[in-house]
Short mmCIF file of the C-alpha atoms (twelve columns), coordinates in Angstrom:
data_MODEL
# 
_entry.id   MODEL 
# 
loop_
_atom_site.group_PDB 
_atom_site.id 
_atom_site.type_symbol 
_atom_site.label_atom_id 
_atom_site.label_alt_id 
_atom_site.label_comp_id 
_atom_site.label_asym_id 
_atom_site.label_seq_id 
_atom_site.Cartn_x 
_atom_site.Cartn_y 
_atom_site.Cartn_z 
_atom_site.pdbx_PDB_model_num 
ATOM 1   C CA . MET A 1   -147.557 -21.030 -11.774 1 
ATOM 2   C CA . LYS A 2   -143.557 -21.212 -12.609 1 
ATOM 3   C CA . SER A 3   -142.408 -22.748 -9.260  1 
ATOM 4   C CA . TYR A 4   -145.239 -25.531 -10.335 1 
ATOM 5   C CA . ARG A 5   -143.773 -26.142 -13.568 1 
ATOM 6   C CA . PHE A 6   -140.116 -26.031 -11.599 1 
ATOM 7   C CA . TYR A 7   -141.261 -28.498 -9.238  1 
ATOM 8   C CA . SER A 8   -142.457 -30.670 -12.424 1 
ATOM 9   C CA . PHE A 9   -139.097 -30.309 -14.289 1 
ATOM 10  C CA . LEU A 10  -137.415 -31.106 -11.384 1 
ATOM 11  C CA . LEU A 11  -139.519 -34.414 -10.754 1 
ATOM 12  C CA . PHE A 12  -138.973 -35.206 -14.777 1 
ATOM 13  C CA . LEU A 13  -134.641 -34.460 -13.617 1 
ATOM 14  C CA . CYS A 14  -135.331 -37.038 -10.831 1 
ATOM 15  C CA . LEU A 15  -136.801 -39.677 -13.239 1 
ATOM 16  C CA . ILE A 16  -134.244 -39.563 -15.933 1 
ATOM 17  C CA . ILE A 17  -131.466 -39.766 -13.365 1 
ATOM 18  C CA . GLY A 18  -133.054 -42.631 -11.275 1 
ATOM 19  C CA . TRP A 19  -133.571 -44.439 -14.545 1 
ATOM 20  C CA . GLU A 20  -130.206 -43.639 -15.365 1 
ATOM 21  C CA . PHE A 21  -128.611 -45.498 -11.750 1 
ATOM 22  C CA . ALA A 22  -130.971 -48.359 -12.305 1 
ATOM 23  C CA . ALA A 23  -130.292 -48.945 -16.186 1 
ATOM 24  C CA . SER A 24  -126.534 -49.202 -15.236 1 
ATOM 25  C CA . SER A 25  -127.185 -52.217 -13.411 1 
ATOM 26  C CA . MET A 26  -128.829 -53.681 -15.908 1 
ATOM 27  C CA . SER A 27  -128.548 -55.640 -19.037 1 
ATOM 28  C CA . GLU A 28  -129.446 -53.349 -22.060 1 
ATOM 29  C CA . LEU A 29  -131.969 -56.036 -23.717 1 
ATOM 30  C CA . VAL A 30  -133.966 -55.463 -20.180 1 
ATOM 31  C CA . LEU A 31  -133.512 -51.858 -18.877 1 
ATOM 32  C CA . PRO A 32  -131.917 -49.223 -21.638 1 
ATOM 33  C CA . ALA A 33  -130.398 -46.225 -20.115 1 
ATOM 34  C CA . PRO A 34  -132.085 -42.771 -21.092 1 
ATOM 35  C CA . SER A 35  -128.350 -42.206 -22.619 1 
ATOM 36  C CA . VAL A 36  -128.752 -44.849 -24.999 1 
ATOM 37  C CA . VAL A 37  -132.517 -44.591 -26.045 1 
ATOM 38  C CA . LEU A 38  -131.918 -40.710 -27.215 1 
ATOM 39  C CA . VAL A 39  -128.921 -41.548 -29.095 1 
ATOM 40  C CA . VAL A 40  -131.451 -44.253 -30.623 1 
ATOM 41  C CA . LEU A 41  -133.898 -41.346 -31.030 1 
ATOM 42  C CA . TRP A 42  -131.572 -38.832 -32.686 1 
ATOM 43  C CA . GLU A 43  -130.432 -41.192 -35.517 1 
ATOM 44  C CA . GLY A 44  -133.347 -42.205 -36.176 1 
ATOM 45  C CA . LEU A 45  -134.766 -38.957 -36.887 1 
ATOM 46  C CA . THR A 46  -132.087 -37.166 -38.657 1 
ATOM 47  C CA . THR A 47  -131.305 -40.636 -40.766 1 
ATOM 48  C CA . GLY A 48  -135.341 -40.073 -41.322 1 
ATOM 49  C CA . TYR A 49  -135.821 -44.312 -40.371 1 
ATOM 50  C CA . LEU A 50  -138.298 -43.276 -37.717 1 
ATOM 51  C CA . LEU A 51  -140.245 -40.004 -39.914 1 
ATOM 52  C CA . PRO A 52  -142.692 -42.326 -42.195 1 
ATOM 53  C CA . HIS A 53  -143.922 -44.494 -39.756 1 
ATOM 54  C CA . ILE A 54  -144.418 -41.031 -37.382 1 
ATOM 55  C CA . TYR A 55  -146.191 -39.664 -40.389 1 
ATOM 56  C CA . ARG A 56  -148.451 -43.008 -40.892 1 
ATOM 57  C CA . THR A 57  -149.107 -43.460 -36.971 1 
ATOM 58  C CA . THR A 58  -149.748 -39.760 -37.006 1 
ATOM 59  C CA . LEU A 59  -152.474 -39.899 -39.284 1 
ATOM 60  C CA . GLU A 60  -154.439 -42.490 -37.892 1 
ATOM 61  C CA . VAL A 61  -154.571 -41.293 -35.180 1 
ATOM 62  C CA . CYS A 62  -156.061 -37.864 -36.957 1 
ATOM 63  C CA . LEU A 63  -158.610 -39.682 -39.123 1 
ATOM 64  C CA . GLY A 64  -159.335 -41.881 -36.303 1 
ATOM 65  C CA . LEU A 65  -160.146 -38.673 -33.639 1 
ATOM 66  C CA . PHE A 66  -162.122 -36.975 -36.713 1 
ATOM 67  C CA . PHE A 67  -164.516 -39.619 -37.541 1 
ATOM 68  C CA . GLY A 68  -164.849 -41.156 -34.174 1 
ATOM 69  C CA . THR A 69  -165.604 -37.256 -32.223 1 
ATOM 70  C CA . ALA A 70  -167.475 -36.638 -35.305 1 
ATOM 71  C CA . LEU A 71  -170.179 -39.752 -35.040 1 
ATOM 72  C CA . GLY A 72  -169.739 -39.000 -31.492 1 
ATOM 73  C CA . LEU A 73  -170.931 -35.841 -30.955 1 
ATOM 74  C CA . LEU A 74  -173.871 -36.098 -33.525 1 
ATOM 75  C CA . THR A 75  -174.840 -38.928 -32.112 1 
ATOM 76  C CA . GLY A 76  -174.431 -37.846 -28.173 1 
ATOM 77  C CA . ILE A 77  -176.403 -34.110 -29.370 1 
ATOM 78  C CA . LEU A 78  -179.182 -36.515 -30.843 1 
ATOM 79  C CA . MET A 79  -179.318 -39.022 -28.184 1 
ATOM 80  C CA . GLY A 80  -178.938 -36.322 -25.759 1 
ATOM 81  C CA . GLU A 81  -182.189 -34.542 -27.167 1 
ATOM 82  C CA . VAL A 82  -184.436 -37.089 -27.820 1 
ATOM 83  C CA . ASP A 83  -185.486 -39.280 -24.636 1 
ATOM 84  C CA . PHE A 84  -187.274 -42.054 -26.923 1 
ATOM 85  C CA . LEU A 85  -184.007 -42.531 -29.504 1 
ATOM 86  C CA . ARG A 86  -181.919 -42.682 -26.362 1 
ATOM 87  C CA . ARG A 87  -183.557 -45.416 -24.933 1 
ATOM 88  C CA . ILE A 88  -183.312 -47.917 -27.841 1 
ATOM 89  C CA . LEU A 89  -179.374 -47.006 -28.928 1 
ATOM 90  C CA . LEU A 90  -178.262 -47.086 -25.518 1 
ATOM 91  C CA . PRO A 91  -178.054 -50.773 -24.835 1 
ATOM 92  C CA . TYR A 92  -176.470 -51.270 -28.232 1 
ATOM 93  C CA . VAL A 93  -173.982 -48.378 -27.754 1 
ATOM 94  C CA . ILE A 94  -173.207 -50.023 -24.478 1 
ATOM 95  C CA . ALA A 95  -172.652 -53.022 -25.774 1 
ATOM 96  C CA . SER A 96  -170.628 -52.555 -28.436 1 
ATOM 97  C CA . GLN A 97  -167.743 -50.771 -26.132 1 
ATOM 98  C CA . ALA A 98  -167.889 -53.575 -24.261 1 
ATOM 99  C CA . VAL A 99  -166.307 -55.957 -26.394 1 
ATOM 100 C CA . PRO A 100 -162.382 -55.680 -26.218 1 
ATOM 101 C CA . LYS A 101 -160.844 -53.931 -29.350 1 
ATOM 102 C CA . LEU A 102 -157.944 -56.085 -29.232 1 
ATOM 103 C CA . ALA A 103 -160.184 -58.266 -29.813 1 
ATOM 104 C CA . LEU A 104 -162.222 -57.127 -32.740 1 
ATOM 105 C CA . ALA A 105 -159.092 -55.575 -34.546 1 
ATOM 106 C CA . PRO A 106 -158.060 -59.237 -36.544 1 
ATOM 107 C CA . LEU A 107 -161.740 -58.997 -37.477 1 
ATOM 108 C CA . PHE A 108 -161.804 -55.255 -38.822 1 
ATOM 109 C CA . ILE A 109 -158.490 -56.216 -40.739 1 
ATOM 110 C CA . LEU A 110 -160.567 -59.415 -42.055 1 
ATOM 111 C CA . TRP A 111 -162.926 -57.059 -43.547 1 
ATOM 112 C CA . PHE A 112 -160.876 -54.006 -44.531 1 
ATOM 113 C CA . GLY A 113 -157.494 -55.451 -44.996 1 
ATOM 114 C CA . PHE A 114 -153.851 -54.397 -43.940 1 
ATOM 115 C CA . GLY A 115 -153.998 -50.620 -44.891 1 
ATOM 116 C CA . MET A 116 -154.753 -47.550 -43.016 1 
ATOM 117 C CA . THR A 117 -158.313 -48.206 -43.138 1 
ATOM 118 C CA . SER A 118 -158.860 -50.171 -40.425 1 
ATOM 119 C CA . LYS A 119 -156.543 -48.468 -38.097 1 
ATOM 120 C CA . VAL A 120 -158.765 -45.566 -38.451 1 
ATOM 121 C CA . VAL A 121 -161.850 -47.628 -38.270 1 
ATOM 122 C CA . ILE A 122 -159.997 -48.941 -34.877 1 
ATOM 123 C CA . THR A 123 -159.307 -45.410 -33.656 1 
ATOM 124 C CA . ALA A 124 -163.094 -44.285 -34.696 1 
ATOM 125 C CA . LEU A 125 -164.411 -46.837 -32.240 1 
ATOM 126 C CA . ILE A 126 -161.832 -46.302 -29.268 1 
ATOM 127 C CA . CYS A 127 -162.907 -42.114 -29.214 1 
ATOM 128 C CA . PHE A 128 -166.424 -42.415 -30.046 1 
ATOM 129 C CA . PHE A 129 -167.759 -43.275 -27.005 1 
ATOM 130 C CA . PRO A 130 -165.932 -40.742 -24.512 1 
ATOM 131 C CA . LEU A 131 -167.043 -38.141 -26.385 1 
ATOM 132 C CA . LEU A 132 -171.072 -39.863 -27.069 1 
ATOM 133 C CA . GLU A 133 -171.474 -40.290 -23.103 1 
ATOM 134 C CA . ASN A 134 -169.946 -36.769 -22.222 1 
ATOM 135 C CA . THR A 135 -172.619 -35.339 -24.373 1 
ATOM 136 C CA . ILE A 136 -175.685 -37.075 -23.630 1 
ATOM 137 C CA . THR A 137 -174.045 -36.067 -19.941 1 
ATOM 138 C CA . SER A 138 -173.938 -32.803 -20.490 1 
ATOM 139 C CA . ILE A 139 -176.941 -31.804 -22.908 1 
ATOM 140 C CA . GLN A 140 -179.086 -33.943 -20.289 1 
ATOM 141 C CA . GLN A 141 -177.410 -31.369 -16.653 1 
ATOM 142 C CA . THR A 142 -178.667 -28.257 -18.205 1 
ATOM 143 C CA . GLU A 143 -179.927 -26.046 -15.727 1 
ATOM 144 C CA . SER A 144 -183.688 -26.197 -15.480 1 
ATOM 145 C CA . ASN A 145 -183.898 -22.652 -14.737 1 
ATOM 146 C CA . LYS A 146 -182.388 -21.254 -17.876 1 
ATOM 147 C CA . LYS A 147 -184.249 -23.697 -19.936 1 
ATOM 148 C CA . GLU A 148 -187.261 -22.555 -18.230 1 
ATOM 149 C CA . LEU A 149 -186.101 -19.319 -19.162 1 
ATOM 150 C CA . PHE A 150 -185.799 -20.648 -23.104 1 
ATOM 151 C CA . ARG A 151 -189.601 -21.463 -23.003 1 
ATOM 152 C CA . VAL A 152 -190.695 -18.451 -21.359 1 
ATOM 153 C CA . LEU A 153 -188.988 -16.507 -24.357 1 
ATOM 154 C CA . ASP A 154 -191.130 -18.950 -26.661 1 
ATOM 155 C CA . ALA A 155 -187.477 -20.447 -27.779 1 
ATOM 156 C CA . THR A 156 -187.748 -23.271 -30.091 1 
ATOM 157 C CA . ARG A 157 -186.362 -26.606 -29.588 1 
ATOM 158 C CA . TRP A 158 -183.810 -26.030 -32.002 1 
ATOM 159 C CA . GLN A 159 -182.708 -22.458 -30.540 1 
ATOM 160 C CA . THR A 160 -182.848 -24.123 -26.904 1 
ATOM 161 C CA . LEU A 161 -180.221 -26.993 -28.184 1 
ATOM 162 C CA . ILE A 162 -178.081 -24.387 -30.393 1 
ATOM 163 C CA . HIS A 163 -177.896 -21.305 -27.757 1 
ATOM 164 C CA . LEU A 164 -178.200 -22.983 -24.359 1 
ATOM 165 C CA . LYS A 165 -177.442 -27.010 -24.563 1 
ATOM 166 C CA . ILE A 166 -174.532 -26.833 -26.446 1 
ATOM 167 C CA . PRO A 167 -172.803 -24.168 -25.154 1 
ATOM 168 C CA . ALA A 168 -173.665 -25.074 -21.402 1 
ATOM 169 C CA . GLY A 169 -172.466 -28.265 -22.126 1 
ATOM 170 C CA . LEU A 170 -168.921 -27.740 -23.978 1 
ATOM 171 C CA . PRO A 171 -166.352 -27.944 -20.449 1 
ATOM 172 C CA . GLY A 172 -167.885 -31.553 -20.069 1 
ATOM 173 C CA . ILE A 173 -168.157 -32.227 -24.427 1 
ATOM 174 C CA . MET A 174 -164.493 -31.139 -24.566 1 
ATOM 175 C CA . ALA A 175 -163.953 -33.406 -21.423 1 
ATOM 176 C CA . GLY A 176 -164.964 -36.185 -23.490 1 
ATOM 177 C CA . PHE A 177 -162.467 -34.698 -26.418 1 
ATOM 178 C CA . ARG A 178 -159.767 -34.723 -24.131 1 
ATOM 179 C CA . VAL A 179 -160.256 -38.265 -23.322 1 
ATOM 180 C CA . ALA A 180 -161.127 -39.332 -26.975 1 
ATOM 181 C CA . VAL A 181 -157.405 -37.712 -27.904 1 
ATOM 182 C CA . VAL A 182 -155.431 -39.873 -25.110 1 
ATOM 183 C CA . LEU A 183 -157.396 -42.886 -26.633 1 
ATOM 184 C CA . ALA A 184 -156.921 -42.707 -30.010 1 
ATOM 185 C CA . ILE A 185 -153.024 -43.000 -29.824 1 
ATOM 186 C CA . VAL A 186 -154.312 -46.680 -28.024 1 
ATOM 187 C CA . GLY A 187 -156.168 -47.473 -31.674 1 
ATOM 188 C CA . ALA A 188 -154.025 -46.628 -33.642 1 
ATOM 189 C CA . VAL A 189 -151.061 -48.660 -32.025 1 
ATOM 190 C CA . VAL A 190 -153.836 -52.032 -31.276 1 
ATOM 191 C CA . GLY A 191 -154.101 -51.405 -35.102 1 
ATOM 192 C CA . GLU A 192 -150.483 -51.737 -35.886 1 
ATOM 193 C CA . PHE A 193 -149.819 -54.749 -33.528 1 
ATOM 194 C CA . ILE A 194 -152.551 -56.762 -35.180 1 
ATOM 195 C CA . GLY A 195 -151.367 -56.218 -38.517 1 
ATOM 196 C CA . GLY A 196 -149.483 -53.296 -40.595 1 
ATOM 197 C CA . SER A 197 -145.694 -52.691 -41.599 1 
ATOM 198 C CA . GLU A 198 -146.069 -49.218 -40.942 1 
ATOM 199 C CA . GLY A 199 -146.414 -46.747 -37.977 1 
ATOM 200 C CA . LEU A 200 -144.769 -46.929 -34.160 1 
ATOM 201 C CA . GLY A 201 -147.209 -49.794 -33.325 1 
ATOM 202 C CA . ALA A 202 -145.304 -51.708 -35.901 1 
ATOM 203 C CA . MET A 203 -142.144 -50.585 -35.137 1 
ATOM 204 C CA . ILE A 204 -142.934 -51.861 -31.458 1 
ATOM 205 C CA . VAL A 205 -143.823 -55.179 -33.030 1 
ATOM 206 C CA . ALA A 206 -140.294 -54.713 -35.341 1 
ATOM 207 C CA . SER A 207 -137.900 -53.983 -32.186 1 
ATOM 208 C CA . GLN A 208 -139.400 -57.041 -30.117 1 
ATOM 209 C CA . GLY A 209 -138.604 -58.941 -32.952 1 
ATOM 210 C CA . MET A 210 -135.320 -57.824 -33.103 1 
ATOM 211 C CA . MET A 211 -134.635 -57.648 -29.870 1 
ATOM 212 C CA . ASP A 212 -133.848 -53.852 -30.089 1 
ATOM 213 C CA . THR A 213 -134.645 -52.347 -26.506 1 
ATOM 214 C CA . PRO A 214 -133.342 -48.968 -27.166 1 
ATOM 215 C CA . LEU A 215 -135.478 -48.780 -30.560 1 
ATOM 216 C CA . MET A 216 -138.568 -50.110 -28.721 1 
ATOM 217 C CA . PHE A 217 -137.706 -47.284 -25.665 1 
ATOM 218 C CA . ALA A 218 -137.443 -44.936 -28.621 1 
ATOM 219 C CA . VAL A 219 -140.640 -45.402 -30.394 1 
ATOM 220 C CA . LEU A 220 -142.897 -45.348 -26.667 1 
ATOM 221 C CA . ILE A 221 -141.356 -41.709 -26.124 1 
ATOM 222 C CA . LEU A 222 -142.623 -40.792 -29.581 1 
ATOM 223 C CA . LEU A 223 -145.761 -42.064 -29.209 1 
ATOM 224 C CA . THR A 224 -146.074 -40.228 -25.705 1 
ATOM 225 C CA . ALA A 225 -144.529 -36.925 -27.278 1 
ATOM 226 C CA . LEU A 226 -146.902 -37.263 -30.049 1 
ATOM 227 C CA . GLY A 227 -150.226 -37.913 -27.020 1 
ATOM 228 C CA . MET A 228 -148.758 -34.936 -25.311 1 
ATOM 229 C CA . ILE A 229 -148.694 -32.860 -28.039 1 
ATOM 230 C CA . LEU A 230 -152.345 -33.283 -29.369 1 
ATOM 231 C CA . TYR A 231 -153.620 -33.333 -25.763 1 
ATOM 232 C CA . GLU A 232 -151.917 -29.498 -25.238 1 
ATOM 233 C CA . PHE A 233 -153.657 -28.801 -28.486 1 
ATOM 234 C CA . VAL A 234 -157.418 -29.996 -27.845 1 
ATOM 235 C CA . ASN A 235 -156.416 -27.902 -24.400 1 
ATOM 236 C CA . ILE A 236 -155.683 -24.506 -27.038 1 
ATOM 237 C CA . ILE A 237 -159.245 -25.754 -28.749 1 
ATOM 238 C CA . GLU A 238 -161.116 -25.939 -25.856 1 
ATOM 239 C CA . LYS A 239 -159.696 -21.839 -24.053 1 
ATOM 240 C CA . TRP A 240 -160.623 -20.635 -27.653 1 
ATOM 241 C CA . PHE A 241 -163.963 -21.915 -27.505 1 
ATOM 242 C CA . LEU A 242 -164.852 -21.370 -23.550 1 
ATOM 243 C CA . ARG A 243 -163.117 -17.851 -23.978 1 
ATOM 244 C CA . PRO A 244 -166.703 -16.201 -24.605 1 
ATOM 245 C CA . TYR A 245 -168.478 -17.982 -22.060 1 
ATOM 246 C CA . THR A 246 -165.415 -17.688 -19.002 1 
ATOM 247 C CA . LYS A 247 -165.941 -13.051 -20.038 1 
ATOM 248 C CA . GLU A 248 -169.402 -13.616 -19.382 1 
ATOM 249 C CA . LYS A 249 -168.727 -15.274 -15.874 1 
ATOM 250 C CA . LYS A 250 -166.019 -12.318 -15.306 1 
ATOM 251 C CA . ARG A 251 -168.642 -9.928  -15.650 1 
# 
């Protein structure tokens, strides 16, 4: 494991050095050097200029992720468990996801205003489908011999769902959650692109208008860091949830 981390860090250093050399032969407007970007990033953090925007985007991402994944999980459990409901609702769910969210963003801003609500709605809608799809698939793919065992033990449908299907489907459900976390960043930034004066997405639009490419790269680094932190947080939650089942498998 340590060797893989070393090689990964070595690759990172090579990319940074290559970026520095490439930037030295180009205009700062086209490709700023990482040393320049880091100075801008440090100044933005230490002066507090970027902090309100980081807070705003993080809050939008967390709220959208919470509502989107909660709705996706509950709807996925219902549609995975009730075949009749799944056949009725699935075409409409797919249709809602087929429409590009960038095209819907102006409509949401018209309905919910330029405040945080529209960004949270866009983020929730983007996070909804990955968890819904993975939850439905995970519940339906429960091993038939285990379901038969629960029938023999005269377990109710509710008991089978709670004690068998959901625990057995946790790896797939958490995989959908990991995808939703990454997409949540996209949702919040898309909403801020269309209409917003605060947030890291709005900062990208502002830096483009000011022709401030180093600031744009600094904001992109912050968005990348935010996405990676949330992804690792989900990994920790996943390991905590799956710990009892991995122990059982080892036995």
